[in-house]
N, C-alpha and C positions, 0 to 999 in steps of 0.2 A: 368571447365564447370559450376559449381555452381556460380562462380563470373560472368561469362558471362551471365547466366540466370538472375541474379539479376540486372546486368547492363541493360539488354534488357528491363526488367520490368520498371525500373526507366525511361529509355528513352521514353517508351510508355506513361508513366504518364506525363512526362514533355511535350512531344509533344501535348498531349491532352489539355494542358492549353492554347495553342495558340488560340484555338477556344472558350475558356471559357469566358463568359461575366460576368461583375460584378453583384453581388446581385441576381443571378438567382439560387434559391435553387434547388439543384440536377441537374441543367443543363438540356439540351434538353432530353438526354437519361433517366435520372432519373425520370423526370416527366412523360415521355411516358411509362416507365416501370410501374409506379404506376397506370396509367390509364388502362393499359392492364391487370394488375392483378385484378383491380376492375371489368373490363369487364368480366373476367373469372368467377367472383363470383356474377354477377347480376342475379336476378330472371328474368324469361322470360318477364314479363310485364315491369319491370323497364328497362331492356335492350331495349325493343321495344320503350319505351317512350324516352329514352336518344337518341337513334339513330334517331328517327323521329324529335325531336326538333333540333338536330344539322344539320340534312339533310335539313330541311325546312328553316333554318336560317344560311346559310353558312357565314364563316368569310369573311369580306370585302376583295376582291382580291387586292385592292389597298393598304392595310395595309402592311407595311414593316415587314417581318417575319424573325426573327433571325435564327430559327432552319430550316436548309436546309439539304436535300430536305424536302419539306413539306410532312408529313406523309399522306398516303392515308386512314389510319384508322381514323374515325371521332373522337373517344375519344382520341387517341394519339395526333392528331392534335390539339384538343381543350386544351390539357394539358399545353401548353406553351403560349397560347393566352394572358393570364393576364399580362405576362411580356411585350409583345409587346404593349398591350393596355396601360400599365403604362408609356411607353415611350412617349405617346401622352397625357395621362391624369395623370399628375404628382400628382394630388390630391389623387390618389389611392396608392401612394408609401407606406404609413404607414400601409396599409391593409395586407402587406406581412409578417409582423414580429411582435413580441412583445419583447421589450427591458427589460427583467428581469435582474437586475444587479446580477453579481456574489456575492454570499453570502447573497442574499435576502431570507427572510422567505416565506414559502408557503402561509401563511395567507395574504400576502400583494400583491398577484399577480394582483388583480383588479386595483390597483393604477397605473399600468404600461400600461394602455390602455386609453390614453387621449382622451377626446371627440373631441379635435381639429383635430386630425389626425386619430383617431380610431386605431385598431390593428387587428391582424389576428384572434383572438378569436371572437371579435365583428363582423368583416367583414364576417367571415364564417357563423355566425348565421344570419346576415342580408341577405346574398345571399340565404340561405336556405329558409328564410321566403318569399323571392320573388318567389322562385320555387314553394312553397306551395300555394301561394296566388291565389285566383280565379280572382283577379283584374289585375294580370300581363298578358300582352299580350305575344304572342309567341316569339317575338324578345327579350323582357326583360327576359323571362325564359331562352333563349339560352345563353345570356350573363351571367346570374346568374349561370347557369350550368357550364359554362367554368370557372368562378371564383371558384366555389366549387371544381371542379376537381383539379385546381391548388393549392388552399389554403390548401387542405388536405395534399398535398405534402409538402408545405412550413412549416406547423406546425410540421411536423415530421423531419425537418432538424434541428438538435440541435442548430446550430449557428444562426438560425432565432428566437430563444427563449431566447437569453442571450446577455449580453453586459458587457464589462469591460472597458468602455470608448474607445472601439476599433472597433465600428461599426460592432459588431458581428464577430470579427476575421479578418475583412478587414485590420485592422491596425497592424496585427502581421505578419511581413515578415517571410517567411519560405524558405528553400532551400532543394534540393535533392542532393544526392552524385554526380549526373551528371549535376546539374543545379544550379548555384548560384543565390542568390537574386539580383534583379536589382531595383534600385531606378528610377522608370519610370517617376514620376511627382513630383520632389522635392518641388515645390511650394505648393502642397497640401498634401505632405507626403505619396504619393502612392508608394508602392513597388509591385514587382511581381516576383515569386508567393507569395501569402499570404494565411493564414489559411482558410479563408472562401471559397475562390475559390478552395482550395484543397479538401474541403468537398463537394462542389457543383458538381464538375466534375471530377477532376483528379483521385480521389479514385475509382469512379465508372468505369472508363475506365480500371483501373487495375483489379478490381474485375470481371468485365464482360469478360475479357480475349478474346476479339475479337468476342464474341457472338453478334448476332443481338438483337435488343430490344425485339422482339417477343420471341426469345430463352431465353433470360435472364429473362424475366417476367415469362415465363412458368416454368423455373427452380426454381425461388424463390417461386412461388405459390406452387409448389410441395414440396419444402424443408420445408416450414412452415405449412404444412397441419395440423400437430398435435397441433398447437397453435391457429388455427382459431376459434374454439369454445370458447376458453378462452377469446380471444379478443372480440368476439361478446357478451359474457356475461358481459363484462365490460361496455358496453353501449356507448352512445355518449355524453361525457362530455368534452367539448373543453378546459376548464381550466386545467383539469387533463392531457390532451394530451400535452398541452404547458408545464406544470410543469415536466412531464415525460421527454420531450425533453430537457428541461433546465438542469435537473439532469444529463442527458447523456453528455451534453456539459461540465459540471463541472467535471464529473468522467472520461470522455474519451477524448473529443476533446481538452480540456485543460489539464486534469489530466494525460494523457499519453504522453504529450509532453516531449521531452528529457530534457528540461530545464524548471523548474517551472516558471509559469507566476504569479506574485503577483496580488492580488486583489486590484484594484484601488478604491479610494474614488470617488463615482459617481459624475461626472460633465457633463455639456452639451458639446457634441462633434458633430461638423458638418464636420470637416475635420480631417485627421490623423495628422495634425500639431497641433491640439488642445491638451489640457491636457499636456502642457509642451512637445510638439512634441512626442506624444506617439509612433508613428511608428518608429521614430528614436531611441527611448529608447528601444523598443521591438527588433529592429534590432540588438542591441548589445548582445541580448541573443543568437544569432546565432543558431536558431532552425533548425536543420537538420532532416527532416522526413525520417528516415532510415527504414529498414525492421521491426524493433520492433514496431514502431509506426503504420506502415501500416498493420501489422498483427493484432494489437490490435483493430484497428477501423473497420476492414473488417466485423466481425460478427455483429457489431452494425449497420453499414450502411445497410447490407443485411436485418436485421430484421426491421429496420425503413422503408425501401422501401416496404417490404411485408406487414407490419402492416398498412401503409398508404393506400395501395391498398385495403386491407380488410375493413378498416374503411370507405373508400370512398364508397365501395359497400354497406355497412350497411346503410349509409345515403340515398343513392339512392333507395335502396330496401324499406326503410321506407317511403320515399316520394310516391313511386308507388308500393304499396304492391300487 
């Protein structure tokens, strides 16, 4: 019976990857969960302002939306807009992450936010400034609000704050006991599944165990009630959030892998064939994400989702006290 249960869990995780897009931190459900946790913790005025802005400036119905069906909740729907927008406006791609190399020191975090592409810490601050500005019109505020809702989620996904010449884990092929790794695009070194996508979506499907997004958000909000005041006292320091996530990537996302991944000497990587075919080299490690790994990452993912929701509510409550 136990083996059948484990097999069923792995199959559910594997099937979830079929709908998982590349580079979407936390996937549709994860970002929506964060938005709904934030909504539960908004003060009345902040909640009213958020809903009014989103209602008065709806998302363009002609925009191609990845997350289907489109959520009827305005905040949950807004949570994934930035990824859809990025598909049209490629210049915003660098806003979703910060590439802090494995092994980097805390004091050097600022150098990993290039002016040419920006990064998540700078983009988050810039969009909050638009929300606060009296010069911003309603449409500008709506887009900035959608960016903020999304970026707070991104900065809490550990693999959006780290890099090992592997595009935040995209170049680390992984497999499950019931799903082998597939070399999907040999010309660019793409494999599937891979570590980043596992953290984006597959793990959340397993943790949620069939709950709706609303149910999952409510459960996490209740589960972490005792930590909310501590998170609130820590304040809004985006570099600290990024560093915190980076450390979790090192200790858990990489650290709990069944086979140790060596730290690479930083080089520029645009495809997984770069750095001497890094994805092919990583494939030889034969990383199988079994029950031990999944059990190790579950509490980290749960806390990061809850923490992101609370911190998002802190930002919005501060803008509209």
